VEXKOLVO-599682 format. One record per residue (C-alpha): residue number from 1; x, y negated, z negated; residue in one letter. Coordinates in nm, 4 decimals, m for minus. Layout:
N
+------+----------+----------+----------+-------+
: vomi :       xx :       yy :       zz : lolum :
+------+----------+----------+----------+-------+
:  NUM :        X :        Y :        Z :     a :
...
+------+----------+----------+----------+-------+
***
This chain:
326
+------+----------+----------+----------+-------+
: vomi :       xx :       yy :       zz : lolum :
+------+----------+----------+----------+-------+
:    1 :  11.8365 :  m9.5580 : m11.2037 :     g :
:    2 :  11.5919 :  m9.3867 : m11.4355 :     d :
:    3 :  11.4455 :  m9.0697 : m11.2782 :     p :
:    4 :  11.1451 :  m9.1040 : m11.5105 :     a :
:    5 :  11.0554 :  m9.4515 : m11.3788 :     a :
:    6 :  10.7152 :  m9.4147 : m11.2078 :     p :
:    7 :  10.7824 :  m9.6502 : m10.9159 :     v :
:    8 :  11.1436 :  m9.6068 : m10.8038 :     n :
:    9 :  11.1965 :  m9.2590 : m10.9560 :     r :
:   10 :  11.5632 :  m9.3273 : m11.0177 :     g :
:   11 :  11.6444 :  m9.4811 : m10.6800 :     l :
:   12 :  11.8213 :  m9.8159 : m10.6661 :     n :
:   13 :  11.6835 : m10.0677 : m10.4173 :     c :
:   14 :  11.9229 : m10.0793 : m10.1255 :     i :
:   15 :  11.8772 : m10.4569 : m10.0961 :     k :
:   16 :  12.0106 : m10.5225 : m10.4451 :     g :
:   17 :  12.2618 : m10.2381 : m10.4313 :     y :
:   18 :  12.4411 : m10.3829 : m10.1290 :     f :
:   19 :  12.3680 : m10.7518 : m10.1917 :     n :
:   20 :  12.7246 : m10.8324 : m10.2977 :     a :
:   21 :  12.8545 : m10.7159 :  m9.9602 :     k :
:   22 :  12.6877 : m11.0198 :  m9.8018 :     i :
:   23 :  12.9717 : m11.2279 :  m9.9440 :     m :
:   24 :  13.2199 : m11.0329 :  m9.7331 :     y :
:   25 :  13.0257 : m11.0014 :  m9.4088 :     g :
:   26 :  13.2407 : m11.0627 :  m9.1014 :     a :
:   27 :  12.9768 : m11.2928 :  m8.9504 :     d :
:   28 :  12.9096 : m11.4909 :  m9.2707 :     r :
:   29 :  12.9407 : m11.8662 :  m9.2233 :     l :
:   30 :  13.2293 : m12.0078 :  m9.4258 :     k :
:   31 :  13.2092 : m12.3681 :  m9.3118 :     t :
:   32 :  12.9223 : m12.6033 :  m9.2200 :     p :
:   33 :  12.8225 : m12.6302 :  m8.8535 :     l :
:   34 :  12.6969 : m12.9511 :  m8.6920 :     l :
:   35 :  12.5441 : m13.0034 :  m8.3488 :     r :
:   36 :  12.7699 : m13.2544 :  m8.1733 :     m :
:   37 :  12.8303 : m13.4085 :  m7.8323 :     n :
:   38 :  13.1682 : m13.4324 :  m7.6592 :     d :
:   39 :  13.2482 : m13.7483 :  m7.8581 :     k :
:   40 :  13.2158 : m13.5667 :  m8.1892 :     g :
:   41 :  12.8898 : m13.7431 :  m8.2754 :     e :
:   42 :  12.5783 : m13.5754 :  m8.4114 :     f :
:   43 :  12.3496 : m13.4736 :  m8.1253 :     d :
:   44 :  12.0417 : m13.2530 :  m8.1709 :     k :
:   45 :  12.0958 : m13.1184 :  m7.8191 :     k :
:   46 :  12.4659 : m13.0561 :  m7.8698 :     g :
:   47 :  12.6489 : m12.7346 :  m7.9543 :     q :
:   48 :  12.7289 : m12.6201 :  m8.3072 :     f :
:   49 :  13.0858 : m12.7014 :  m8.4116 :     k :
:   50 :  13.2604 : m12.6482 :  m8.7486 :     p :
:   51 :  13.2916 : m12.9575 :  m8.9705 :     v :
:   52 :  13.4165 : m13.0248 :  m9.3219 :     s :
:   53 :  13.1846 : m13.0159 :  m9.6215 :     w :
:   54 :  13.2352 : m13.3916 :  m9.6636 :     k :
:   55 :  13.1298 : m13.4571 :  m9.3029 :     r :
:   56 :  12.8226 : m13.2371 :  m9.3497 :     a :
:   57 :  12.7086 : m13.4177 :  m9.6648 :     f :
:   58 :  12.7874 : m13.7598 :  m9.5150 :     d :
:   59 :  12.5739 : m13.6737 :  m9.2115 :     e :
:   60 :  12.2831 : m13.5634 :  m9.4307 :     m :
:   61 :  12.3133 : m13.8834 :  m9.6329 :     e :
:   62 :  12.2926 : m14.0980 :  m9.3185 :     v :
:   63 :  11.9731 : m13.9335 :  m9.1944 :     h :
:   64 :  11.8017 : m13.9191 :  m9.5336 :     i :
:   65 :  11.8678 : m14.2906 :  m9.5892 :     k :
:   66 :  11.7395 : m14.3635 :  m9.2396 :     k :
:   67 :  11.4174 : m14.1698 :  m9.3049 :     a :
:   68 :  11.3652 : m14.3337 :  m9.6442 :     l :
:   69 :  11.4148 : m14.6806 :  m9.4984 :     k :
:   70 :  11.1745 : m14.6156 :  m9.2116 :     a :
:   71 :  10.8987 : m14.4282 :  m9.3950 :     s :
:   72 :  10.9619 : m14.4505 :  m9.7671 :     g :
:   73 :  10.9379 : m14.1442 :  m9.9938 :     p :
:   74 :  10.6873 : m13.9828 :  m9.7537 :     e :
:   75 :  10.9628 : m13.9675 :  m9.4921 :     g :
:   76 :  11.1603 : m13.6876 :  m9.6583 :     v :
:   77 :  11.0552 : m13.3347 :  m9.7468 :     a :
:   78 :  11.2036 : m12.9999 :  m9.8446 :     v :
:   79 :  11.0820 : m12.6622 :  m9.7216 :     f :
:   80 :  11.2361 : m12.4647 : m10.0046 :     a :
:   81 :  11.3311 : m12.1036 : m10.0588 :     s :
:   82 :  11.0941 : m11.8554 : m10.2157 :     g :
:   83 :  11.3994 : m11.6935 : m10.3777 :     q :
:   84 :  11.5256 : m11.9874 : m10.5823 :     y :
:   85 :  11.6716 : m11.9181 : m10.9219 :     t :
:   86 :  11.5028 : m12.1197 : m11.1985 :     v :
:   87 :  11.8048 : m12.3508 : m11.2144 :     m :
:   88 :  11.8120 : m12.4121 : m10.8376 :     e :
:   89 :  11.4399 : m12.4833 : m10.8289 :     g :
:   90 :  11.4701 : m12.7231 : m11.1217 :     y :
:   91 :  11.7545 : m12.9125 : m10.9528 :     a :
:   92 :  11.5635 : m12.9372 : m10.6238 :     a :
:   93 :  11.2507 : m13.0680 : m10.7989 :     q :
:   94 :  11.4558 : m13.3277 : m10.9868 :     k :
:   95 :  11.6271 : m13.4422 : m10.6679 :     m :
:   96 :  11.3062 : m13.4762 : m10.4672 :     m :
:   97 :  11.0668 : m13.6123 : m10.7293 :     k :
:   98 :  11.3080 : m13.8009 : m10.9522 :     g :
:   99 :  11.5609 : m13.9036 : m10.6902 :     g :
:  100 :  11.3691 : m13.9584 : m10.3664 :     f :
:  101 :  11.0307 : m14.0132 : m10.5417 :     r :
:  102 :  10.8753 : m13.7679 : m10.2976 :     s :
:  103 :  10.6193 : m13.5020 : m10.3823 :     n :
:  104 :  10.6812 : m13.3271 : m10.0490 :     a :
:  105 :  10.8593 : m13.0160 : m10.1717 :     i :
:  106 :  10.7125 : m12.6693 : m10.1367 :     d :
:  107 :  10.8744 : m12.3267 : m10.1340 :     p :
:  108 :  10.8056 : m12.0594 :  m9.8787 :     n :
:  109 :  10.6276 : m11.8760 : m10.1604 :     a :
:  110 :  10.3449 : m12.1309 : m10.1685 :     r :
:  111 :  10.3043 : m12.1340 :  m9.7907 :     h :
:  112 :  10.2924 : m11.7553 :  m9.8026 :     c :
:  113 :  10.0514 : m11.7166 : m10.0927 :     m :
:  114 :   9.8273 : m12.0267 : m10.0845 :     a :
:  115 :   9.5891 : m11.8716 :  m9.8332 :     s :
:  116 :   9.6444 : m11.5124 :  m9.9466 :     a :
:  117 :   9.5574 : m11.5737 : m10.3117 :     v :
:  118 :   9.2419 : m11.7686 : m10.2223 :     v :
:  119 :   9.1443 : m11.4813 :  m9.9952 :     g :
:  120 :   9.2017 : m11.2313 : m10.2766 :     f :
:  121 :   8.9913 : m11.4375 : m10.5159 :     y :
:  122 :   8.7056 : m11.4613 : m10.2689 :     q :
:  123 :   8.7236 : m11.0948 : m10.1726 :     t :
:  124 :   8.8161 : m10.9133 : m10.4935 :     f :
:  125 :   8.7640 : m11.1740 : m10.7666 :     g :
:  126 :   9.1282 : m11.1451 : m10.8767 :     i :
:  127 :   9.4446 : m11.3149 : m10.7513 :     d :
:  128 :   9.6354 : m11.0098 : m10.6269 :     e :
:  129 :   9.5030 : m10.6620 : m10.6935 :     p :
:  130 :   9.7722 : m10.4006 : m10.6494 :     s :
:  131 :   9.7284 : m10.0655 : m10.4886 :     g :
:  132 :   9.8002 :  m9.7346 : m10.6595 :     c :
:  133 :  10.1466 :  m9.6088 : m10.5669 :     y :
:  134 :  10.0456 :  m9.2510 : m10.6502 :     d :
:  135 :   9.8308 :  m9.2598 : m10.3360 :     d :
:  136 :  10.1497 :  m9.2482 : m10.1256 :     i :
:  137 :  10.2020 :  m8.8819 : m10.2143 :     e :
:  138 :   9.8323 :  m8.7987 : m10.1724 :     l :
:  139 :   9.7434 :  m8.9637 :  m9.8425 :     t :
:  140 :   9.7860 :  m8.8210 :  m9.4950 :     d :
:  141 :   9.7787 :  m9.1622 :  m9.3221 :     t :
:  142 :   9.9928 :  m9.4657 :  m9.4060 :     v :
:  143 :   9.9199 :  m9.7966 :  m9.2322 :     i :
:  144 :  10.1788 : m10.0738 :  m9.2500 :     s :
:  145 :   9.9936 : m10.3868 :  m9.1343 :     w :
:  146 :  10.2095 : m10.6969 :  m9.0958 :     g :
:  147 :  10.4566 : m10.5565 :  m9.3467 :     s :
:  148 :  10.8041 : m10.4453 :  m9.2485 :     n :
:  149 :  10.8202 : m10.2008 :  m9.5391 :     m :
:  150 :  11.1457 : m10.0400 :  m9.4301 :     a :
:  151 :  11.3383 : m10.3627 :  m9.4842 :     e :
:  152 :  11.1156 : m10.5612 :  m9.7211 :     m :
:  153 :  11.0117 : m10.2863 :  m9.9653 :     h :
:  154 :  11.2802 : m10.0164 :  m9.9393 :     p :
:  155 :  11.1873 :  m9.8271 : m10.2574 :     i :
:  156 :  10.8248 :  m9.7782 : m10.1568 :     l :
:  157 :  10.9325 :  m9.7053 :  m9.8005 :     w :
:  158 :  11.1599 :  m9.4267 :  m9.9263 :     s :
:  159 :  10.8513 :  m9.2676 : m10.0812 :     r :
:  160 :  10.6538 :  m9.3111 :  m9.7585 :     v :
:  161 :  10.9437 :  m9.1578 :  m9.5648 :     t :
:  162 :  10.9620 :  m8.8640 :  m9.8062 :     d :
:  163 :  10.5875 :  m8.8076 :  m9.7723 :     r :
:  164 :  10.6057 :  m8.8212 :  m9.3923 :     k :
:  165 :  10.9044 :  m8.5864 :  m9.3628 :     l :
:  166 :  10.7574 :  m8.3401 :  m9.6127 :     s :
:  167 :  10.4683 :  m8.2717 :  m9.3737 :     n :
:  168 :  10.5473 :  m8.4404 :  m9.0406 :     p :
:  169 :  10.2645 :  m8.2793 :  m8.8436 :     d :
:  170 :   9.9899 :  m8.3765 :  m9.0879 :     k :
:  171 :  10.1075 :  m8.7143 :  m9.2237 :     v :
:  172 :  10.0788 :  m9.0018 :  m8.9774 :     k :
:  173 :  10.2365 :  m9.3483 :  m9.0054 :     v :
:  174 :  10.0755 :  m9.6390 :  m8.8209 :     v :
:  175 :  10.2672 :  m9.9657 :  m8.7798 :     n :
:  176 :  10.0636 : m10.2755 :  m8.6891 :     i :
:  177 :  10.2858 : m10.5774 :  m8.6346 :     s :
:  178 :  10.3616 : m10.8776 :  m8.4157 :     t :
:  179 :  10.7057 : m10.7353 :  m8.3255 :     y :
:  180 :  10.9113 : m10.4161 :  m8.3437 :     r :
:  181 :  11.1342 : m10.3618 :  m8.6481 :     h :
:  182 :  11.2832 : m10.0803 :  m8.8558 :     r :
:  183 :  10.9423 :  m9.9649 :  m8.9768 :     t :
:  184 :  10.8690 :  m9.8863 :  m8.6115 :     s :
:  185 :  11.1252 :  m9.6046 :  m8.6171 :     d :
:  186 :  10.9096 :  m9.3778 :  m8.8357 :     l :
:  187 :  10.5731 :  m9.4745 :  m8.6878 :     a :
:  188 :  10.3626 :  m9.2220 :  m8.4977 :     d :
:  189 :  10.1439 :  m9.5033 :  m8.3647 :     i :
:  190 :  10.2465 :  m9.8651 :  m8.3183 :     e :
:  191 :  10.0244 : m10.1590 :  m8.2263 :     i :
:  192 :  10.1938 : m10.4869 :  m8.1357 :     i :
:  193 :   9.9432 : m10.7704 :  m8.1591 :     f :
:  194 :   9.9497 : m11.1430 :  m8.0926 :     s :
:  195 :  10.0098 : m11.3660 :  m8.3998 :     p :
:  196 :   9.6978 : m11.5015 :  m8.5745 :     s :
:  197 :   9.4658 : m11.2354 :  m8.4342 :     t :
:  198 :   9.4551 : m11.0108 :  m8.7444 :     d :
:  199 :   9.0936 : m11.1063 :  m8.8143 :     l :
:  200 :   8.9861 : m10.9985 :  m8.4670 :     a :
:  201 :   9.1463 : m10.6578 :  m8.5249 :     l :
:  202 :   8.9778 : m10.6191 :  m8.8638 :     w :
:  203 :   8.6418 : m10.7153 :  m8.7178 :     n :
:  204 :   8.6886 : m10.4606 :  m8.4390 :     y :
:  205 :   8.7551 : m10.1871 :  m8.6965 :     v :
:  206 :   8.4480 : m10.2955 :  m8.8957 :     a :
:  207 :   8.2374 : m10.2992 :  m8.5783 :     r :
:  208 :   8.3449 :  m9.9464 :  m8.4895 :     e :
:  209 :   8.2217 :  m9.8292 :  m8.8298 :     i :
:  210 :   7.8876 : m10.0097 :  m8.8548 :     v :
:  211 :   7.7895 :  m9.9662 :  m8.4881 :     m :
:  212 :   7.8370 :  m9.5884 :  m8.4833 :     r :
:  213 :   7.5330 :  m9.3681 :  m8.4302 :     d :
:  214 :   7.6122 :  m9.1892 :  m8.7557 :     d :
:  215 :   7.6901 :  m9.5081 :  m8.9517 :     a :
:  216 :   7.4150 :  m9.4335 :  m9.2011 :     e :
:  217 :   7.5889 :  m9.1068 :  m9.2886 :     k :
:  218 :   7.9526 :  m9.2193 :  m9.3044 :     i :
:  219 :   7.9008 :  m9.5426 :  m9.5023 :     i :
:  220 :   7.8980 :  m9.4980 :  m9.8803 :     d :
:  221 :   7.5850 :  m9.7033 :  m9.9444 :     w :
:  222 :   7.5975 :  m9.6511 : m10.3215 :     d :
:  223 :   7.9417 :  m9.8151 : m10.3273 :     f :
:  224 :   7.8309 : m10.0936 : m10.0912 :     v :
:  225 :   7.5249 : m10.1821 : m10.2989 :     k :
:  226 :   7.7162 : m10.1718 : m10.6264 :     k :
:  227 :   8.0387 : m10.3495 : m10.5336 :     h :
:  228 :   7.9938 : m10.5520 : m10.2130 :     m :
:  229 :   7.8402 : m10.8884 : m10.1286 :     v :
:  230 :   7.8196 : m10.9999 :  m9.7651 :     f :
:  231 :   7.8852 : m11.3709 :  m9.7319 :     a :
:  232 :   7.9613 : m11.6345 :  m9.4710 :     v :
:  233 :   8.1057 : m11.9849 :  m9.4869 :     g :
:  234 :   8.1558 : m12.2909 :  m9.2642 :     p :
:  235 :   8.3388 : m12.2054 :  m8.9424 :     t :
:  236 :   8.5415 : m12.5258 :  m8.9121 :     n :
:  237 :   8.6829 : m12.5986 :  m9.2582 :     i :
:  238 :   8.9655 : m12.8180 :  m9.1280 :     g :
:  239 :   9.2469 : m12.6675 :  m9.3339 :     y :
:  240 :   9.3085 : m13.0072 :  m9.4954 :     g :
:  241 :   9.3678 : m13.1847 :  m9.1639 :     m :
:  242 :   9.0290 : m13.3536 :  m9.1090 :     r :
:  243 :   9.1188 : m13.6791 :  m9.2837 :     r :
:  244 :   8.8676 : m13.9366 :  m9.1621 :     a :
:  245 :   8.8464 : m14.1151 :  m9.4991 :     g :
:  246 :   9.2174 : m14.1096 :  m9.5808 :     e :
:  247 :   9.3469 : m14.4422 :  m9.7134 :     k :
:  248 :   9.6616 : m14.4306 :  m9.4990 :     s :
:  249 :   9.4425 : m14.4033 :  m9.1880 :     l :
:  250 :   9.2290 : m14.6991 :  m9.2904 :     k :
:  251 :   9.5387 : m14.9048 :  m9.3701 :     d :
:  252 :   9.6927 : m14.8264 :  m9.0304 :     g :
:  253 :  10.0112 : m14.6763 :  m9.1723 :     r :
:  254 :  10.0598 : m14.4252 :  m8.8902 :     y :
:  255 :  10.2396 : m14.4894 :  m8.5629 :     t :
:  256 :  10.0669 : m14.4525 :  m8.2266 :     a :
:  257 :  10.2454 : m14.1197 :  m8.1711 :     l :
:  258 :  10.1368 : m13.9909 :  m8.5118 :     e :
:  259 :   9.7799 : m14.1004 :  m8.4418 :     m :
:  260 :   9.7779 : m13.8893 :  m8.1240 :     e :
:  261 :   9.8447 : m13.5801 :  m8.3347 :     t :
:  262 :   9.5964 : m13.6837 :  m8.6039 :     i :
:  263 :   9.3266 : m13.7465 :  m8.3435 :     s :
:  264 :   9.3664 : m13.3882 :  m8.2193 :     k :
:  265 :   9.3448 : m13.2627 :  m8.5772 :     e :
:  266 :   9.0238 : m13.4549 :  m8.6485 :     m :
:  267 :   8.8096 : m13.2334 :  m8.4271 :     e :
:  268 :   8.8079 : m12.8769 :  m8.3029 :     k :
:  269 :   8.6862 : m12.7750 :  m7.9595 :     k :
:  270 :   8.5907 : m12.4139 :  m7.8978 :     v :
:  271 :   8.8423 : m12.2418 :  m7.6691 :     s :
:  272 :   8.7696 : m11.9732 :  m7.4104 :     a :
:  273 :   8.9172 : m11.7075 :  m7.6410 :     k :
:  274 :   8.7099 : m11.8201 :  m7.9384 :     e :
:  275 :   8.3785 : m11.8630 :  m7.7560 :     a :
:  276 :   8.2585 : m11.4972 :  m7.7561 :     p :
:  277 :   8.3268 : m11.4581 :  m8.1287 :     a :
:  278 :   8.1470 : m11.7835 :  m8.2121 :     l :
:  279 :   7.8432 : m11.7133 :  m7.9934 :     a :
:  280 :   7.6409 : m11.5752 :  m8.2897 :     p :
:  281 :   7.6854 : m11.9167 :  m8.4531 :     y :
:  282 :   7.5401 : m12.0980 :  m8.1530 :     g :
:  283 :   7.8733 : m12.2239 :  m8.0168 :     l :
:  284 :   8.0104 : m12.1987 :  m7.6637 :     k :
:  285 :   8.3350 : m12.2902 :  m7.4879 :     e :
:  286 :   8.4013 : m12.6654 :  m7.4932 :     g :
:  287 :   8.1681 : m12.7407 :  m7.7847 :     d :
:  288 :   8.3007 : m12.9626 :  m8.0618 :     t :
:  289 :   8.2762 : m12.7779 :  m8.3909 :     m :
:  290 :   8.1249 : m12.9734 :  m8.6770 :     k :
:  291 :   8.3676 : m13.0079 :  m8.9660 :     h :
:  292 :   8.2457 : m12.9010 :  m9.3093 :     t :
:  293 :   8.4750 : m12.9890 :  m9.5979 :     a :
:  294 :   8.5242 : m12.7465 :  m9.8828 :     g :
:  295 :   8.7056 : m12.4218 :  m9.8161 :     t :
:  296 :   8.5311 : m12.2231 : m10.0912 :     l :
:  297 :   8.1720 : m12.2928 :  m9.9866 :     k :
:  298 :   7.9940 : m11.9758 :  m9.8817 :     h :
:  299 :   7.6539 : m11.8137 :  m9.9089 :     w :
:  300 :   7.5148 : m11.4625 :  m9.9165 :     e :
:  301 :   7.3855 : m11.2930 :  m9.6035 :     i :
:  302 :   7.2254 : m10.9558 :  m9.5401 :     s :
:  303 :   7.4080 : m10.6515 :  m9.4043 :     f :
:  304 :   7.2126 : m10.6862 :  m9.0790 :     e :
:  305 :   7.3337 : m11.0463 :  m9.0399 :     e :
:  306 :   7.6902 : m10.9300 :  m9.1039 :     y :
:  307 :   7.6474 : m10.6525 :  m8.8488 :     k :
:  308 :   7.5258 : m10.9039 :  m8.5896 :     k :
:  309 :   7.8362 : m11.1207 :  m8.6439 :     s :
:  310 :   8.0526 : m10.8216 :  m8.5453 :     l :
:  311 :   7.8790 : m10.7620 :  m8.2119 :     e :
:  312 :   8.1254 : m10.9701 :  m8.0012 :     p :
:  313 :   8.4293 : m10.7757 :  m8.1263 :     y :
:  314 :   8.4269 : m10.5039 :  m7.8630 :     t :
:  315 :   8.7422 : m10.3174 :  m7.7635 :     l :
:  316 :   8.7655 : m10.5122 :  m7.4360 :     d :
:  317 :   8.7321 : m10.8510 :  m7.6083 :     y :
:  318 :   8.9748 : m10.7792 :  m7.8925 :     v :
:  319 :   9.2332 : m10.6183 :  m7.6631 :     a :
:  320 :   9.2202 : m10.9262 :  m7.4412 :     k :
:  321 :   9.2835 : m11.1797 :  m7.7187 :     i :
:  322 :   9.4995 : m10.9722 :  m7.9558 :     a :
:  323 :   9.7327 : m10.7771 :  m7.7275 :     k :
:  324 :  10.0914 : m10.8616 :  m7.8172 :     g :
:  325 :  10.4212 : m10.8518 :  m7.6318 :     d :
:  326 :  10.6222 : m10.5422 :  m7.7340 :     p :
+------+----------+----------+----------+-------+
***
């Protein structure tokens, strides 16, 4: 590596450095596995057993043809890798769209970033603003929130580790995650929270700031007035699942079992966990939330209105709904 490089400072990423060793791992699969019953037939509840490549492809062919015959092109889909090469991605797109005539192919990358990028746009006005890596050597507190830096971003983690070990008493590392992992090993404080409760944690932190007796002194009001807009949007946006006017619904193309799922998607009832947080919006447990289409609709509110929306997020409430299982 190049010692003058500003990010990795000459270090090679351990993931790439040792990647070739994956090919020689003792536990690497070298033959396809198929769940089978005692008769050697495919059985989703059976145990994995080694089969030939021909048997594996023949089995996939049988089930793909069955799905296509039963449901047409909408019956097959691919949840693709976010680490495709260009050539692999091209081949997969050709197979799905040209071969099976299905548009149902999405990589993990889109599922990961579809909501994140929209959030960045709404919050910062840009698709993904990066932080300043120089801050790693300047800060005395590093918070890893939902990011297993030790394994996912080894180069940056090596800099965090160096910063921590250079002044272990002063520099603190906080790991906030849904499970323990290698980043936990260096953490001074670790918070394990329940999945999908990040927003409750953020709102608790915001509440602690704005509800303090000395809030007027600790908040940089010049920055707030110059750079921040407080806004709110519809509570029940549907996430694309409220499909009352969908042509396939009107044409009766869904089975009774599928309609059971769709019926649950078409409305949202306020749960016991959600009720306290939604009280400022006039909702209580058991209420049916009115769906408002359009995920980007929002309007400006005052700081006082924003402050009021944070009132339910007390320590007791957030701990109750967000506490994870370490």
